[in-house]
C-alpha positions in Angstrom: 92.3 130.9 60.2 94.1 130.9 63.3 95.4 134.7 62.2 95.1 137.0 59.9 99.0 136.4 58.9 97.5 133.2 57.3 95.8 135.0 54.9 98.4 134.4 51.9 97.9 130.9 52.3 94.0 130.7 53.1 93.0 133.5 50.2 93.6 130.7 47.7 90.7 128.5 49.0 88.4 131.7 49.0 89.3 132.6 45.3 88.5 129.3 44.2 85.4 129.1 46.3 84.2 132.8 45.2 85.0 131.6 41.8 82.6 128.6 41.8 80.2 130.9 43.3 80.1 129.1 46.7 79.1 131.1 49.8 81.9 131.3 52.9 82.7 132.9 55.8 86.3 134.0 56.9 87.3 134.6 60.3 90.6 134.7 62.3 90.0 132.3 65.0 92.8 131.4 67.5 92.4 128.4 69.4 94.5 129.4 72.0 93.6 133.0 72.2 90.4 133.2 71.7 89.1 129.5 72.6 85.5 130.5 73.8 84.9 132.1 70.1 86.4 129.0 68.4 84.1 126.7 70.2 81.0 129.3 69.6 81.9 129.0 65.9 82.2 125.5 65.6 79.1 124.6 67.8 76.8 127.1 65.4 78.3 126.4 62.3 75.6 124.1 61.1 72.7 126.4 62.4 74.4 129.0 60.2 74.3 126.9 56.7 78.0 126.0 57.1 78.3 122.6 55.8 82.0 122.1 55.5 85.0 123.8 57.4 88.3 124.4 56.2 90.7 125.2 59.4 94.5 126.9 58.3 96.8 127.1 61.5 100.7 127.4 62.1 102.9 126.0 64.6 100.6 124.1 67.3 98.0 124.2 65.1 95.0 123.4 67.5 92.6 125.2 65.5 91.1 122.7 63.2 91.2 119.8 65.9 89.2 121.8 68.5 86.7 122.9 66.1 86.4 119.0 64.9 85.8 118.5 68.7 83.3 120.9 68.5 81.1 119.9 65.5 79.9 117.2 63.4 80.5 119.0 60.1 83.5 117.7 58.3 86.7 119.7 58.9 89.6 120.3 56.4 93.0 121.1 58.2 95.4 123.3 56.3 98.9 123.2 57.8 100.5 126.4 57.6 104.3 127.0 56.9 105.9 128.7 60.1 109.4 130.1 60.5 111.3 127.5 62.4 109.8 124.1 61.5 108.7 124.7 58.0 105.0 123.8 59.0 105.8 120.2 59.8 104.7 120.9 63.3 101.4 122.0 62.2 101.3 119.1 59.7 101.8 116.7 62.6 99.9 118.4 64.9 96.3 118.4 62.5 97.2 115.0 61.1 97.3 113.2 64.3 94.1 113.5 65.8 92.6 110.9 68.2 90.2 108.3 67.3 86.6 109.9 66.9 87.9 113.4 65.9 88.9 113.3 62.4 90.4 116.1 60.8 91.2 116.0 56.9 94.6 117.2 56.2 96.0 118.8 53.0 99.8 119.2 52.3 101.2 122.2 54.4 100.2 125.6 52.7 97.6 123.4 50.5 94.7 125.4 51.0 93.5 125.3 47.4 93.4 121.3 47.6 91.3 121.8 51.1 88.8 124.1 48.9 88.5 121.4 46.1 88.3 119.0 48.9 85.3 120.9 50.3 84.0 121.6 46.7 83.8 117.7 45.8 82.1 117.0 49.2 79.5 119.9 48.7 78.8 118.6 45.0 77.9 115.2 46.3 74.3 116.8 47.0 74.5 119.5 44.2 74.1 118.5 40.5 74.9 122.2 39.5 78.2 122.7 41.2 79.0 118.9 40.7 79.0 120.3 36.4 80.7 123.4 37.7 83.5 121.6 39.4 83.8 119.2 36.1 84.1 122.3 34.3 86.7 123.6 36.5 88.5 120.4 36.2 88.4 120.1 32.7 89.8 123.7 32.4 92.6 122.5 34.2 93.4 119.6 31.9 93.4 122.2 28.9 95.8 124.4 30.8 98.4 121.9 31.2 97.9 120.7 27.1 98.1 124.2 26.0 101.6 124.5 28.2 102.7 121.4 26.9 102.2 122.6 23.2 103.9 125.9 24.1 107.0 123.7 25.7 107.3 121.7 22.3 108.4 125.0 20.6 111.1 126.0 23.0 114.0 125.2 20.9 117.4 124.2 22.5 120.7 123.0 20.3 120.4 119.4 21.3 116.8 119.3 21.9 115.0 116.5 19.8 
């Protein structure tokens, strides 16, 4: 993440990865304030065993693109809502990458979906993870079915 102030958004990804027993790193690296550290992180990620990178940033949101420019690993960008342009600035910064430097981009503050996408990528070569993720998706389905059943019990005078 670009700053520890992004943690309330990015921790949603951490919670899911942790729930599925996937090892991960969590770093605060700024493309503007610590560019050398960002480049070193990206260039050495593969040798440290990293297979997918989720990079969250707000405002100018250069972090995901700088990481993508310095690695061949898949990078998933999470635009983080800022105080002035509600994250649209970050969304445009991340999604508008030049040819050859792709960054998969999720919704503003969409760290959970970034983690899900990372899990789906990792599960391509990990059958146990694919099974665990299928169980997770089944749990989501059951949660909605249960919520719908509970909703049917809510009474209103004109509800049929």
